[in-house]
Structure formats: C-alpha cells, structure tokens
ZARO-377107 format. One line per field, with one value per residue: residue number from 1; x, y, z of N, C-alpha, C, CB in turn. Coordinates in steps of 0.2 Angstrom, whole numbers, always signed. Glycine has a CB too. Example, Ala and Ser with C-alpha at 12.3 -4.5 7.8 and 13.67 -1.06 7.14 Angstrom:
// ZARO-377107
marke	1, 2
n.xx	+66, +64
n.yy	-28, -11
n.zz	+39, +35
ca.xx	+62, +68
ca.yy	-22, -5
ca.zz	+39, +36
c.xx	+66, +64
c.yy	-16, +0
c.zz	+39, +39
cb.xx	+57, +70
cb.yy	-22, -3
cb.zz	+45, +29
// end
This chain:
// ZARO-377107
marke	1, 2, 3, 4, 5, 6, 7, 8, 9, 10, 11, 12, 13, 14, 15, 16, 17, 18, 19, 20, 21, 22, 23, 24, 25, 26, 27, 28, 29, 30, 31, 32, 33, 34, 35, 36, 37, 38, 39, 40, 41, 42, 43, 44, 45, 46, 47, 48, 49, 50, 51, 52, 53, 54, 55, 56, 57, 58, 59, 60, 61, 62, 63, 64, 65, 66, 67, 68, 69, 70, 71, 72, 73, 74, 75, 76, 77, 78, 79, 80, 81, 82, 83, 84, 85, 86, 87, 88, 89, 90, 91, 92, 93, 94, 95, 96, 97, 98, 99, 100, 101, 102, 103, 104, 105, 106, 107, 108, 109, 110, 111, 112, 113, 114, 115, 116, 117, 118, 119, 120, 121, 122, 123, 124, 125, 126, 127, 128, 129, 130, 131, 132, 133, 134, 135, 136, 137, 138, 139, 140, 141, 142, 143, 144, 145, 146, 147, 148, 149, 150, 151, 152, 153, 154, 155, 156, 157, 158, 159, 160, 161, 162, 163, 164, 165, 166, 167, 168, 169, 170, 171, 172, 173, 174
n.xx	+520, +517, +502, +499, +504, +495, +483, +485, +488, +474, +466, +472, +470, +476, +486, +505, +512, +524, +533, +538, +553, +565, +580, +574, +561, +551, +543, +529, +523, +511, +514, +529, +533, +528, +534, +549, +551, +547, +556, +568, +576, +582, +571, +565, +565, +553, +550, +536, +521, +503, +510, +516, +530, +534, +535, +546, +554, +565, +567, +583, +577, +586, +587, +573, +566, +568, +566, +554, +550, +550, +541, +530, +531, +530, +517, +512, +504, +507, +508, +514, +521, +525, +533, +526, +528, +540, +553, +558, +546, +539, +545, +543, +530, +531, +544, +541, +533, +525, +531, +521, +512, +508, +500, +507, +505, +500, +504, +503, +504, +495, +499, +510, +521, +535, +550, +561, +553, +548, +548, +560, +561, +549, +534, +520, +506, +489, +472, +460, +448, +432, +426, +420, +427, +416, +414, +403, +396, +403, +399, +385, +373, +378, +374, +374, +388, +403, +412, +429, +436, +429, +431, +439, +457, +467, +460, +461, +455, +440, +424, +406, +392, +379, +365, +352, +360, +362, +365, +377, +384, +388, +398, +407, +400, +405
n.yy	+604, +601, +602, +590, +581, +582, +579, +567, +560, +562, +552, +543, +540, +536, +528, +527, +541, +537, +545, +547, +555, +558, +550, +545, +541, +552, +560, +568, +582, +576, +562, +563, +567, +554, +542, +547, +548, +532, +527, +534, +542, +558, +571, +584, +600, +606, +621, +633, +629, +636, +643, +638, +627, +614, +597, +583, +569, +558, +542, +535, +526, +514, +507, +508, +495, +490, +501, +500, +486, +489, +498, +491, +481, +487, +491, +498, +506, +508, +518, +517, +529, +531, +540, +540, +544, +548, +561, +569, +571, +578, +591, +594, +600, +612, +622, +620, +611, +598, +581, +568, +557, +541, +531, +514, +506, +498, +494, +484, +474, +460, +459, +458, +450, +448, +439, +446, +452, +444, +432, +420, +410, +410, +402, +395, +394, +386, +393, +388, +371, +372, +360, +350, +339, +329, +330, +336, +352, +367, +381, +380, +387, +391, +380, +366, +360, +357, +341, +341, +331, +334, +343, +353, +349, +359, +369, +373, +377, +372, +373, +383, +373, +374, +365, +372, +381, +391, +379, +383, +391, +380, +372, +358, +342, +328
n.zz	+524, +535, +538, +529, +537, +549, +543, +539, +552, +557, +552, +557, +572, +590, +585, +586, +574, +562, +551, +537, +533, +524, +526, +540, +550, +558, +572, +579, +588, +602, +599, +599, +611, +620, +611, +613, +626, +629, +621, +626, +619, +612, +615, +604, +597, +582, +573, +575, +580, +580, +590, +598, +604, +592, +597, +593, +589, +582, +572, +564, +547, +543, +558, +563, +565, +578, +585, +584, +590, +602, +604, +601, +610, +622, +622, +614, +597, +581, +566, +551, +538, +523, +511, +497, +483, +472, +478, +467, +458, +466, +464, +452, +452, +459, +468, +481, +484, +491, +497, +492, +504, +513, +524, +527, +532, +548, +562, +576, +592, +587, +574, +570, +562, +555, +558, +566, +573, +580, +594, +595, +604, +612, +616, +605, +608, +604, +605, +617, +615, +608, +613, +627, +639, +636, +621, +621, +615, +622, +620, +620, +615, +604, +595, +587, +587, +574, +574, +577, +568, +560, +552, +540, +535, +533, +541, +558, +569, +576, +568, +569, +564, +559, +555, +547, +541, +524, +512, +501, +509, +521, +530, +526, +527, +527
ca.xx	+521, +512, +495, +499, +503, +488, +479, +486, +489, +468, +464, +474, +470, +478, +494, +509, +514, +531, +529, +545, +558, +571, +581, +572, +555, +550, +536, +529, +518, +512, +517, +536, +535, +527, +539, +554, +550, +547, +564, +574, +578, +580, +565, +568, +558, +553, +548, +529, +512, +501, +514, +520, +536, +531, +539, +549, +559, +565, +573, +586, +576, +588, +586, +567, +562, +571, +563, +545, +548, +551, +536, +525, +530, +527, +507, +509, +502, +511, +507, +519, +518, +529, +532, +523, +530, +548, +553, +560, +542, +537, +547, +539, +523, +535, +548, +538, +528, +526, +532, +515, +517, +503, +502, +508, +505, +497, +507, +501, +505, +493, +500, +520, +525, +542, +556, +565, +549, +546, +552, +559, +560, +541, +529, +513, +499, +481, +467, +456, +443, +427, +422, +421, +427, +411, +412, +397, +400, +405, +394, +377, +370, +377, +369, +378, +395, +407, +416, +436, +438, +424, +433, +443, +464, +469, +458, +464, +451, +432, +418, +400, +388, +371, +361, +350, +362, +362, +370, +380, +390, +387, +403, +407, +400, +408
ca.yy	+598, +601, +600, +585, +579, +583, +576, +557, +560, +563, +546, +536, +540, +530, +526, +533, +540, +534, +548, +547, +564, +557, +543, +546, +541, +556, +559, +576, +585, +572, +556, +563, +566, +548, +539, +551, +542, +526, +524, +535, +546, +565, +577, +590, +603, +608, +626, +633, +628, +640, +650, +635, +624, +606, +593, +581, +565, +552, +536, +529, +520, +508, +507, +507, +489, +488, +504, +501, +482, +490, +502, +488, +479, +492, +490, +505, +502, +514, +519, +516, +534, +532, +543, +537, +548, +551, +569, +575, +571, +582, +596, +598, +605, +620, +621, +621, +605, +592, +574, +565, +550, +539, +526, +511, +499, +498, +488, +483, +467, +456, +461, +454, +444, +446, +435, +451, +456, +439, +431, +414, +407, +410, +398, +397, +390, +388, +394, +379, +370, +374, +354, +348, +331, +323, +328, +341, +361, +368, +384, +377, +393, +393, +377, +361, +361, +352, +338, +341, +328, +334, +351, +353, +348, +365, +373, +368, +378, +369, +380, +380, +373, +374, +364, +375, +387, +388, +373, +387, +391, +378, +369, +352, +338, +323
ca.zz	+526, +542, +535, +528, +544, +553, +539, +539, +561, +558, +549, +561, +578, +595, +584, +583, +568, +562, +548, +535, +532, +523, +530, +546, +554, +563, +576, +581, +596, +607, +600, +599, +618, +619, +610, +617, +634, +627, +619, +628, +613, +613, +612, +603, +591, +576, +570, +579, +577, +585, +594, +603, +599, +589, +599, +586, +589, +577, +573, +559, +544, +546, +565, +567, +566, +584, +590, +580, +591, +608, +606, +601, +618, +628, +622, +608, +591, +577, +559, +546, +532, +518, +505, +491, +478, +473, +478, +460, +455, +470, +461, +445, +456, +462, +472, +490, +484, +497, +495, +494, +511, +514, +529, +522, +538, +554, +568, +583, +594, +584, +566, +569, +557, +553, +561, +570, +578, +585, +600, +593, +609, +615, +615, +603, +612, +602, +609, +618, +610, +613, +618, +631, +637, +633, +616, +619, +615, +627, +619, +619, +612, +594, +593, +587, +583, +571, +578, +573, +565, +551, +549, +535, +538, +532, +544, +565, +574, +573, +565, +569, +558, +558, +549, +543, +536, +516, +509, +497, +514, +525, +531, +522, +532, +523
c.xx	+517, +506, +494, +499, +498, +482, +477, +485, +478, +465, +467, +473, +471, +484, +499, +512, +522, +530, +538, +547, +565, +575, +579, +564, +554, +543, +535, +525, +518, +514, +527, +536, +534, +532, +548, +555, +550, +555, +570, +580, +577, +574, +568, +562, +559, +549, +542, +524, +509, +504, +519, +524, +532, +536, +540, +556, +559, +570, +576, +582, +580, +589, +579, +564, +563, +567, +555, +543, +548, +545, +531, +523, +528, +518, +506, +507, +504, +508, +512, +519, +526, +528, +530, +524, +537, +548, +554, +552, +538, +537, +545, +533, +525, +538, +546, +534, +530, +527, +524, +516, +507, +504, +500, +506, +506, +500, +504, +504, +503, +492, +507, +517, +530, +547, +558, +560, +546, +551, +553, +558, +552, +537, +523, +508, +491, +476, +463, +451, +438, +422, +424, +423, +422, +409, +405, +400, +398, +401, +387, +374, +372, +377, +374, +383, +399, +413, +422, +437, +434, +427, +439, +453, +467, +465, +459, +458, +443, +427, +410, +392, +383, +368, +356, +353, +362, +366, +378, +387, +389, +394, +403, +407, +403, +415
c.yy	+597, +597, +593, +581, +576, +578, +570, +556, +560, +556, +541, +538, +536, +528, +533, +534, +542, +540, +550, +556, +558, +549, +544, +545, +549, +557, +567, +574, +580, +564, +558, +562, +558, +543, +542, +546, +537, +522, +526, +538, +554, +567, +582, +594, +607, +614, +626, +632, +632, +644, +646, +627, +618, +601, +587, +575, +561, +547, +536, +526, +514, +502, +505, +500, +489, +496, +503, +492, +484, +496, +497, +484, +481, +495, +498, +503, +511, +513, +522, +523, +535, +536, +538, +539, +550, +559, +574, +576, +578, +590, +601, +599, +611, +615, +620, +614, +600, +584, +571, +558, +549, +534, +519, +503, +500, +494, +489, +476, +462, +457, +458, +451, +444, +443, +440, +453, +451, +435, +423, +408, +405, +404, +398, +393, +393, +389, +386, +377, +370, +367, +352, +341, +325, +322, +334, +349, +364, +377, +383, +382, +394, +387, +369, +361, +356, +349, +340, +339, +326, +340, +350, +353, +356, +369, +369, +369, +375, +374, +378, +377, +370, +370, +366, +384, +385, +385, +376, +389, +387, +372, +362, +347, +330, +322
c.zz	+533, +541, +534, +533, +549, +549, +539, +547, +562, +556, +553, +569, +584, +591, +583, +576, +567, +555, +543, +532, +528, +524, +537, +547, +559, +567, +578, +587, +600, +607, +599, +607, +620, +618, +612, +621, +634, +626, +622, +621, +614, +610, +611, +599, +585, +573, +578, +575, +583, +589, +600, +598, +597, +592, +593, +591, +583, +574, +564, +555, +544, +553, +567, +567, +574, +588, +589, +587, +600, +612, +606, +607, +622, +627, +616, +601, +588, +569, +556, +538, +530, +513, +500, +483, +477, +472, +473, +456, +459, +466, +457, +445, +456, +466, +479, +489, +489, +494, +495, +499, +511, +520, +524, +527, +545, +558, +574, +585, +589, +577, +566, +565, +555, +560, +568, +575, +584, +590, +598, +598, +614, +612, +610, +606, +605, +605, +612, +613, +614, +614, +624, +633, +635, +626, +615, +619, +620, +628, +616, +615, +605, +592, +590, +583, +581, +574, +574, +570, +559, +548, +544, +536, +540, +537, +555, +570, +572, +572, +566, +563, +557, +552, +545, +540, +528, +515, +504, +504, +521, +526, +529, +527, +530, +528
cb.xx	+530, +511, +495, +501, +504, +485, +480, +496, +495, +464, +465, +484, +466, +472, +496, +514, +510, +533, +524, +546, +562, +575, +590, +575, +556, +552, +537, +526, +510, +507, +513, +539, +531, +524, +537, +554, +545, +543, +565, +575, +573, +586, +560, +576, +553, +552, +546, +528, +507, +498, +508, +515, +546, +532, +536, +552, +559, +563, +568, +587, +575, +592, +588, +561, +565, +581, +565, +544, +551, +557, +534, +525, +534, +532, +501, +516, +492, +522, +502, +518, +514, +531, +538, +517, +527, +554, +557, +568, +539, +541, +550, +539, +521, +531, +551, +531, +528, +518, +537, +511, +524, +500, +497, +516, +511, +492, +514, +493, +500, +489, +499, +526, +524, +545, +563, +569, +542, +544, +548, +562, +565, +537, +528, +513, +498, +480, +463, +452, +443, +424, +422, +418, +430, +405, +410, +390, +396, +413, +396, +373, +370, +384, +365, +376, +400, +407, +415, +440, +440, +412, +435, +440, +469, +469, +450, +473, +451, +429, +420, +399, +391, +368, +359, +345, +370, +362, +365, +375, +391, +380, +406, +412, +393, +409
cb.yy	+597, +608, +604, +584, +583, +592, +578, +553, +571, +568, +545, +533, +542, +525, +520, +534, +544, +525, +555, +540, +571, +562, +539, +551, +533, +561, +553, +582, +587, +572, +552, +571, +571, +549, +539, +558, +540, +527, +526, +530, +544, +570, +579, +588, +610, +603, +624, +640, +617, +638, +657, +632, +623, +605, +591, +589, +563, +556, +525, +523, +522, +509, +512, +512, +483, +488, +512, +497, +477, +491, +508, +484, +478, +500, +492, +510, +497, +514, +523, +507, +542, +528, +547, +537, +553, +547, +572, +571, +565, +581, +594, +594, +603, +627, +627, +629, +603, +591, +570, +564, +553, +537, +527, +513, +493, +496, +489, +484, +465, +456, +470, +449, +443, +453, +434, +457, +460, +435, +432, +413, +412, +417, +397, +398, +396, +385, +399, +377, +364, +381, +348, +351, +328, +324, +320, +341, +368, +366, +388, +375, +399, +397, +383, +356, +364, +353, +331, +340, +325, +336, +357, +360, +344, +367, +374, +372, +385, +363, +381, +384, +370, +382, +360, +374, +390, +393, +367, +394, +398, +376, +369, +352, +339, +325
cb.zz	+527, +546, +528, +524, +546, +553, +535, +535, +565, +556, +542, +559, +579, +596, +576, +587, +565, +561, +552, +529, +543, +526, +530, +547, +559, +560, +586, +575, +594, +609, +593, +595, +623, +615, +603, +619, +638, +622, +612, +632, +606, +610, +615, +599, +595, +573, +562, +582, +575, +588, +599, +611, +602, +580, +607, +579, +594, +571, +577, +562, +538, +545, +567, +564, +562, +585, +590, +566, +587, +608, +603, +597, +622, +629, +634, +606, +589, +577, +558, +543, +536, +517, +503, +493, +478, +465, +482, +454, +455, +478, +459, +440, +464, +467, +472, +492, +478, +503, +501, +488, +524, +509, +537, +517, +537, +554, +570, +584, +599, +587, +563, +575, +552, +550, +554, +566, +574, +580, +609, +590, +611, +612, +620, +596, +623, +599, +605, +627, +605, +609, +616, +633, +642, +636, +615, +626, +609, +628, +618, +626, +616, +589, +586, +587, +587, +566, +580, +575, +569, +551, +555, +532, +533, +526, +539, +569, +575, +578, +557, +573, +553, +557, +551, +545, +539, +510, +501, +494, +516, +524, +536, +518, +535, +516
// end
C-alpha cells in the first residue's frame, strides 16, 4: 500500500495527498504533519518506513469538505486520491492485493466551484478592462485591441484581434 502511495505522491508534488482508506482520507509523512498542524487534528503513526515511524492523520469522508475548505483557505493545495476499484475486485487478485487508487481531483483556491467551498457573501469582481478612458489599448504591444462592443456577448473579456491573424481564428469583427 505504501508503494502505491509513494507512486501517486511522486506524480503530485506540492499537494497534500488525501489518500482514501475506507471511510477516511488519510495523510502520511510530511503531509500528515502539515495537515495535523493546520487542522488541529491528532498526528499519529502507522507502521515504519526505513526504520522511522510513518506520521499519519486522517479525516472522515463525511467531514472532508470542511477540512478541505480550511486547508485551501490557508493556502494549501490538495490532491484527492480515491479508490477506483471495488475492494472485492482487488481480493480476486489475491488476499494481499492493494485496491487501485488514483488522483481524481486537484484542489486549489483557483479551482473551487462548490457552493460549500465558496463564501456567498464575498463580492466577485472582474479584472479591469485593458482600455483606458480614451478607448486606446493599455497594452499597445499587443497590437490593436477589439472594442468591447465587438466581442461576443458570451465573452466578457475583450480579446486581441490583430488583423494579420488567419481568418479561421480571427475573432468575429461584425
């Protein structure tokens, strides 16, 4: 099981790995130390690796959103690793077979979309327009800019529409 953990963790450096174990997401080693301190949960241990105790902490699946929310608000990035195989299928391969797992989602402050992760009272402001009051582009190095009224109503942000772009990718100028 730890070999699988190391393999998945190596592909997701910089993320706290929420590793699904039954009804819990467990974190190991440095991830466990970071999460334990950030979340105020108990740091325990699970066996040994290279003669050293393996630090571990965990959160129940039913409360995971609250913990994820807190970690993201503190600036952490989280990789959610789920069991992608029924444990019964793993047992068919042998009594000691490890259930297949894989990262199914990477969570950062910029990827949150669920209502329970977002503050409904917070205002959402759009980035400033690249036009100054005169109507000239603020970023002249990008070439002539499309006027806001010429941009598709589905797109709120203006786009650079150089006249030398191929017709197949040039923004609609009508």
